[in-house]
N, C-alpha and C positions, 0 to 999 in steps of 0.2 A: 656392656658387650665387649669392650676392649679388655677389661680385666678378665673376663671369662675366656677369651681367646688366648690371653697370655698364659693362663693355666693349662689350656690344651696344648699350646706350643711346647711346653716342658716335656710332653710325651712324644710329640712329633713336630719338629720345627717347620715343616712344610704347610701346616694347617693355617688357615687364615679366615677371618670373617668374610663372608661373601654377601654382597648386597646388590640390589637393583634400585633403579629410580624411574621405572616405566610410568607412563601416564596414559590415560584413556579418556575418550569423550564422556561428557556428563552422564549420558544414559547407559554407560557401560561400567560405571564404578562398582556397583554391587556385584555384577558378574565377575569383574576382575578380583575383587576381594574374596568371593566364593572360590574362585580358581586357586588363588594363593593358599587359602586355608585348606582346601581339599588336598592339594599337592604336597603341602608341608606335612600334613597329617599322614599321608601315604609313606613318606620317607621317615617321619618321626624325628626330624632334625629340630634342634632348638632354634627358636626364632623370636624376632621382635619386629613389629611393623609400626611405623610412624610416618608422618609426612605432611603433605599439603592437601588436605581433604578438599578444600575449596577449588583446587586445581586438578583434582582427581589424579594426584601424583604422589604415590606412596613409596617409601623406602622400606623394602623388604630385606631384612638382615638375617642371615642364617649362620649358624655356628656348627659346621660339620665336625664330628668327633673322630673321624678317621678319613684316610685317603679315599676309601670306598664310598663313604657318605659324601665326600666332596665331589667325586665324579658324578654321583646321582644328582647333586645340587646343580652342577654345570649343565647336565642334560635337562633338568627341570627349567633352568633359566632359558635355554634355547627354545624349549616348548612354550614358555611364557612369551618370549619375543615373538614367536609366530602367532600366538593367539592375540596378543596385544596389537600386533600389526593388522590382523584381520578385523579387529574391533575399530580400527581407524586411529589407534593410539601411536605413541612414540616409544621406542626402546630405551631412550634416555631423555629425561626431562630437564635436568639441570647440571648434572655432574659430568657430562660428556661421556665419550665412549672409550677412547684410549686403547691400550693393548689388550686388556682383559675382556673387553666386550666388543671388539672389532667385528667378530662374526655375527653379532646382532644386526649390524647395518645391512649386510647382504640379505638377511631374512626380511628386513623391513623394506628395503629398496630394490632388491634383485640385482643380478650380476651386471646388467646393462648400465644401471645408474652408478654402480660402484666403479665401473670402467670410466664413466664420465667424470667422476670425482678424481680418479687417478690422472686423467688428462689435464684437469685443472691444476693438480699438484705438479705435474710435469712442466706445465707452462710457467708457473710462478716460482717453482723451486727445482730447476733442472738438475741441480747437483744433489738433490734429496737430503739437504742438511737440516731443514726445519722439522722438528718432531720426528726425528729419524726412527723408523720402524714402529711408530705408534699405530696408525691406522693401516698404513701400507708398508710392505716390506720394501727396502731400498732396491731400486732397479739397477742393473748393471749399466755402467756408462757406455755409450756408443761411440 
């Protein structure tokens, strides 16, 4: 996968492998796999899926060949985050959320819970120094 993205980057340096590590409950694994396959086929993006089948936690890796295809993949991931959340799953099973997938958390938890997370961040890191701008944008100091 990394070698293939290196070749693509020679034509457009903004391209990158895009991956997810969402997980679902036991009874939803086949439904999730069918969703991944269906949506990947609609876009026609190159893909590879591997992961932890016993934990229902798959790594879906996609190689967009253009900025337009990358935009479609981002939208697809947002849709998957919503569907996986409805299934009772998690938008990130082991690799964390970070900057690229922060929007998945609001899909999974909703704005009220995100604000609760921000409140915890404020309490323990009032200067917003730890993990600056990873999940939450730095707030102006009062």
